[in-house]
C-alpha positions in Angstrom: 0.0 0.0 0.0 1.2 3.5 -0.6 0.3 4.8 2.9 1.7 2.7 5.7 0.8 5.2 8.4 -2.9 5.4 7.6 -4.0 3.0 4.9 -7.5 3.1 3.4 -9.6 0.5 5.4 -8.9 -3.0 4.0 -12.6 -3.8 3.8 -13.0 -1.3 1.0 -12.2 -3.0 -2.3 -12.5 0.0 -4.6 -9.6 2.4 -4.2 -8.5 5.2 -6.5 -5.2 7.1 -6.7 -5.6 10.9 -6.5 -3.4 13.9 -7.1 -4.0 17.4 -5.5 -1.7 20.4 -6.3 -1.5 23.4 -3.9 -1.4 26.1 -6.6 -1.6 28.9 -3.9 1.1 30.8 -2.1 -0.2 29.6 1.3 0.3 26.4 3.3 -2.8 24.2 3.1 -4.0 21.2 5.1 -5.6 18.4 3.0 -8.0 16.3 5.1 -10.5 13.5 4.4 -13.0 12.9 7.3 -16.0 11.3 5.6 -14.7 7.7 5.4 -15.6 5.5 8.3 -12.7 4.2 10.4 -10.2 6.3 8.5 -8.7 9.7 8.9 -6.3 11.3 6.4 -4.6 14.7 7.0 -1.5 16.1 5.3 0.2 19.5 5.1 0.7 20.7 1.5 3.2 23.5 0.9 2.8 26.0 -1.9 3.5 24.4 -5.2 3.6 20.9 -3.9 1.8 17.9 -5.3 0.1 15.4 -3.0 -0.5 11.9 -4.3 -2.6 9.6 -2.2 -5.0 6.6 -2.2 -8.6 7.1 -1.3 -12.1 5.8 -1.9 -14.2 7.3 -4.8 -16.8 8.7 -2.3 -14.2 10.5 -0.2 -14.2 14.3 0.0 -10.9 16.1 0.3 -11.2 19.2 2.5 -8.7 21.9 1.8 -8.0 24.2 4.8 -5.9 27.2 4.1 -3.5 28.2 6.8 -3.4 31.6 8.5 -1.2 32.8 11.4 -3.1 31.0 14.2 -5.9 29.3 12.3 -7.1 27.5 9.2 -10.1 28.2 7.1 -12.0 25.6 5.1 -11.5 26.9 1.6 -12.7 24.0 -0.6 -14.2 20.5 -0.7 -13.3 18.4 -3.6 -14.5 14.9 -4.5 -11.7 12.5 -4.7 -13.3 11.0 -7.8 -12.4 14.4 -9.5 -8.8 14.1 -8.4 -8.4 10.5 -9.7 -5.3 9.7 -11.8 -4.2 6.5 -13.6 -1.8 4.3 -11.6 0.3 3.9 -14.7 1.1 7.6 -14.6 2.7 7.2 -11.1 4.1 3.6 -11.0 4.8 4.0 -7.3 1.1 3.4 -6.8 0.9 0.2 -8.8 -0.2 -2.1 -6.0 0.6 -5.3 -7.9 4.2 -4.1 -8.5 4.4 -3.1 -4.9 3.2 -6.5 -3.7 5.8 -8.2 -5.9 8.5 -5.9 -4.4 7.4 -6.8 -0.9 7.6 -10.5 -1.7 11.1 -10.0 -3.1 12.3 -7.8 -0.3 11.3 -10.0 2.6 13.9 -10.0 5.3 15.3 -6.5 4.6 16.7 -4.7 7.6 14.6 -2.2 9.6 16.6 0.7 8.2 14.9 0.4 4.8 12.7 3.5 4.1 8.9 3.0 4.4 6.6 3.9 1.5 4.4 6.9 2.3 2.2 9.5 0.7 4.2 11.3 -2.0 4.8 15.1 -1.9 6.7 16.6 -4.8 
């Protein structure tokens, strides 16, 4: 899975890969709260791209940061942010499973896969 810290609930078979770009000059918080038993929140800096796995019915809330607060500035359906896994091979779960099978027994110092910010 692409997100080891907070994976999409395993009882949800239909997952999509999404991309959100912070095209503003302000820090934003991207948050998904409408999926049962799952909470997703990431800081997205100006100009950064956030790649993540979600459910089609998920809503991405964008909170724009101010000095001491954040304002909900947008709600976007994750279905609208959907991208093809072939565009970002790191999200190809079949390839990832094969890599995990080949890498069994690696030391604990190997980096963990996580949400991608570019």
